[in-house]
C-alpha positions in Angstrom: 67.9 29.3 -149.6 69.0 31.0 -146.5 70.0 34.0 -147.9 66.4 33.8 -150.0 64.7 33.1 -147.0 66.3 36.2 -144.9 66.0 38.2 -147.5 61.9 37.8 -147.4 62.3 38.2 -143.8 63.7 41.5 -144.1 61.4 42.6 -146.6 58.3 41.6 -144.3 60.1 42.7 -141.3 60.2 46.2 -142.8 56.9 46.0 -144.3 55.4 44.8 -141.2 57.3 48.4 -139.7 55.8 50.2 -142.1 52.5 49.3 -141.6 52.8 49.5 -138.0 54.4 52.8 -138.2 50.8 54.0 -140.6 48.8 52.6 -138.3 50.4 54.5 -135.1 50.1 57.7 -137.0 46.2 57.0 -138.1 45.9 56.2 -134.1 47.6 59.2 -133.4 45.4 60.9 -135.7 42.2 59.6 -134.8 43.4 60.3 -130.7 43.8 64.1 -132.0 40.1 63.9 -134.0 38.3 62.5 -130.6 40.4 65.1 -128.8 39.3 68.2 -131.1 35.2 66.5 -130.8 35.6 66.2 -126.9 36.3 69.7 -126.3 33.9 71.2 -129.1 31.4 69.2 -127.4 32.6 70.9 -123.9 32.6 74.0 -125.7 29.4 73.9 -127.0 27.4 72.4 -123.7 29.2 75.2 -121.7 27.4 77.6 -124.1 24.2 75.6 -124.1 24.6 75.7 -119.6 24.8 79.6 -120.0 22.3 79.9 -122.1 19.8 78.0 -119.8 21.3 79.7 -116.7 20.1 83.3 -118.7 17.0 81.9 -119.6 15.8 81.0 -116.3 17.6 84.2 -114.9 15.3 86.5 -117.3 12.1 83.9 -116.3 12.8 84.8 -112.4 13.1 88.6 -113.1 9.7 88.2 -115.2 8.1 86.3 -112.9 9.1 88.4 -110.1 7.7 91.3 -111.8 4.3 89.6 -112.8 4.4 89.2 -109.1 4.6 92.3 -107.9 1.8 93.6 -110.6 -0.3 91.2 -108.7 0.3 92.2 -105.8 -0.2 95.9 -107.0 -3.5 95.0 -108.8 -4.5 93.4 -105.1 -3.8 96.6 -103.5 -5.8 98.5 -106.3 -8.9 96.3 -106.3 -9.1 96.3 -102.5 -8.4 100.4 -102.7 -11.2 100.4 -105.4 -13.6 97.9 -103.4 -13.3 100.4 -100.2 -13.8 103.4 -102.8 -17.0 101.4 -103.7 -18.4 100.6 -100.6 -17.8 104.5 -99.1 -19.9 105.5 -102.2 -22.5 103.5 -101.6 -22.5 104.8 -98.1 -22.6 108.6 -99.2 -25.7 107.6 -101.7 -28.0 106.0 -98.7 -27.5 109.1 -96.8 -27.5 111.2 -99.5 -31.1 109.1 -101.1 -32.1 109.2 -96.8 -31.3 112.9 -96.7 -33.3 113.6 -100.1 -36.6 111.7 -98.5 -36.5 114.0 -95.4 -36.4 116.7 -97.9 -38.9 116.2 -100.3 -40.7 114.8 -96.8 -40.0 118.4 -95.4 -40.8 119.9 -98.7 -44.3 118.1 -98.7 -45.0 119.7 -95.9 -44.2 122.8 -96.3 -46.2 123.1 -99.1 -49.0 121.6 -97.3 -49.0 124.4 -95.2 -48.3 127.0 -97.6 -51.6 125.7 -99.2 -53.9 125.7 -96.3 
């Protein structure tokens, strides 16, 4: 009976060792997979951050270009307003000169008719 119990104990011990070995192998495999997933996650995060950084850089360049265009258009508008004021002034002077010329012509015609 002792021999039978010892034999069963040895068999159970071997079975336990096999199960423990299988568990250790499975644990190692799971740890390796977790490590791979972490590496892939870090790589994906880095690629995402790089893409975000590049998108931000492009946006800043576009914003700066738009800002420069706005400044250029504001300068153009100011110069056009000045040109309009200058043309209005010239028109007024020409209208005044035309009135004076018409008055002088009218007086000349009157004196010629007499």
